[in-house]
C-alpha positions in Angstrom: -91.9 101.4 140.5 -89.2 99.0 138.7 -87.0 99.1 142.2 -90.3 98.3 144.0 -91.3 95.3 141.9 -87.4 94.0 141.6 -87.1 94.5 145.6 -90.4 92.0 145.8 -89.3 89.6 143.2 -85.7 89.2 145.4 -87.9 89.3 148.5 -90.4 86.4 147.8 -87.4 84.4 146.1 -85.3 84.6 148.8 -88.1 83.9 151.5 -89.2 80.5 149.4 -85.6 79.1 149.2 -85.3 79.7 153.0 -89.0 78.0 153.6 -87.5 75.2 151.2 -84.1 74.7 153.0 -85.8 74.9 156.5 -88.3 71.8 155.6 -86.4 69.7 153.4 -84.9 66.3 154.5 -81.0 66.9 156.2 -78.7 64.1 156.5 -75.7 64.7 158.8 -73.0 61.8 159.0 -71.1 62.3 162.5 -67.6 62.2 162.8 -65.8 60.0 165.1 -62.8 60.8 167.5 -60.3 61.9 164.8 -62.8 63.7 162.7 -63.6 61.0 160.0 -66.9 60.4 158.9 -68.1 56.7 161.0 -71.7 55.6 159.8 -71.2 52.1 161.8 -71.8 54.3 164.7 -74.9 55.6 163.5 -78.2 53.6 165.1 -79.6 52.3 162.1 -82.2 49.2 161.7 -81.1 46.0 160.2 -83.7 44.5 157.8 -83.1 41.0 156.6 -84.2 39.1 153.4 -83.5 35.4 151.8 -84.0 33.5 149.0 -86.5 30.8 150.5 -86.7 28.6 147.3 -85.0 29.2 144.0 -88.6 30.2 142.4 -89.8 32.1 145.9 -88.0 35.6 146.3 -90.6 38.1 147.6 -89.2 41.4 147.6 -88.8 43.4 151.0 -90.1 46.6 152.0 -87.2 47.8 154.1 -88.4 51.8 154.3 -91.7 52.8 153.5 -91.0 56.7 153.5 -87.9 58.7 153.2 -84.5 57.8 154.7 -81.2 56.2 154.2 -78.9 53.3 153.8 -75.7 52.8 155.6 -74.5 49.1 154.4 -75.7 45.9 153.3 -74.1 42.5 154.1 -74.7 39.8 151.3 -74.1 36.1 152.0 -74.2 34.5 148.5 -74.7 30.8 147.6 -73.1 31.0 144.3 -70.7 33.8 143.0 -72.5 36.7 141.4 -75.5 36.5 143.7 -77.1 39.8 144.2 -79.3 42.3 146.1 -81.5 45.0 143.9 -82.3 48.2 145.3 -85.3 50.3 144.4 -86.4 53.6 145.5 -90.3 52.6 146.3 -92.5 52.9 149.0 -94.0 49.8 147.9 -92.3 46.0 147.8 -91.7 45.5 144.5 -89.3 43.7 141.7 -90.3 46.0 138.8 -89.6 49.4 139.7 -86.4 50.8 138.6 -83.3 49.8 140.3 -80.8 52.3 141.2 -78.1 49.9 142.5 -77.3 46.5 142.4 -74.7 44.8 144.5 -73.0 41.5 143.6 -71.1 39.0 145.7 -67.4 38.1 144.1 -67.3 34.9 145.6 -69.0 32.1 147.6 -66.3 32.1 150.5 -67.6 34.9 153.0 -70.3 37.3 153.4 -69.5 40.7 151.5 -70.4 44.0 153.7 -70.7 46.9 151.9 -70.7 50.2 153.5 -72.2 53.4 152.2 -70.3 56.7 153.2 -71.9 58.8 152.9 -75.2 56.8 153.0 -77.3 56.7 150.3 -80.5 58.9 150.3 -84.1 57.3 149.1 -86.9 59.7 148.8 -89.8 57.2 148.5 -88.7 54.2 150.4 -86.5 51.2 149.9 -87.5 48.0 148.2 -84.9 45.3 147.9 -84.9 41.8 146.8 -82.2 39.4 145.7 -81.0 36.6 143.2 -83.0 33.1 143.5 -80.0 31.4 145.0 -78.8 34.3 147.5 -78.2 32.4 151.1 -79.4 35.9 152.7 -78.8 39.7 152.7 -78.8 42.4 155.7 -79.3 46.3 154.8 -79.1 48.9 157.9 -81.7 51.6 156.9 -82.8 54.7 159.0 -86.1 56.9 158.4 -85.7 60.5 157.7 -87.1 61.4 161.2 -85.4 64.8 161.1 -82.7 63.8 163.7 -80.2 62.6 160.7 
């Protein structure tokens, strides 16, 4: 009797793990001709945000569901301007930030590529510092094809 109970417990646990593995989001970063990961080649959608006025920075909902963040391009107006990333399905500036990217200088646009891409579960809300000229993030929804 103990063997049957043990067998059933192992069978049920392996079934649950198999179902979970088959239904969870899966992200695959393709490789280029030399075998290196190449997230620049991936189809992603650029989302743009800018500080309209020093007191009017509206958070941007870049993704409203799970997905990936591939890169961010930040054009600062002053050194230290930043972009804040929040794993949230609503545009806000109050939920917990998971990443803060700042520009070291004001001479050029700072491009930061995430390789592997950063996965977000709930969505992606971004906001910028009040003096930031603009920021662009490239995101892709978790459509089961990643």
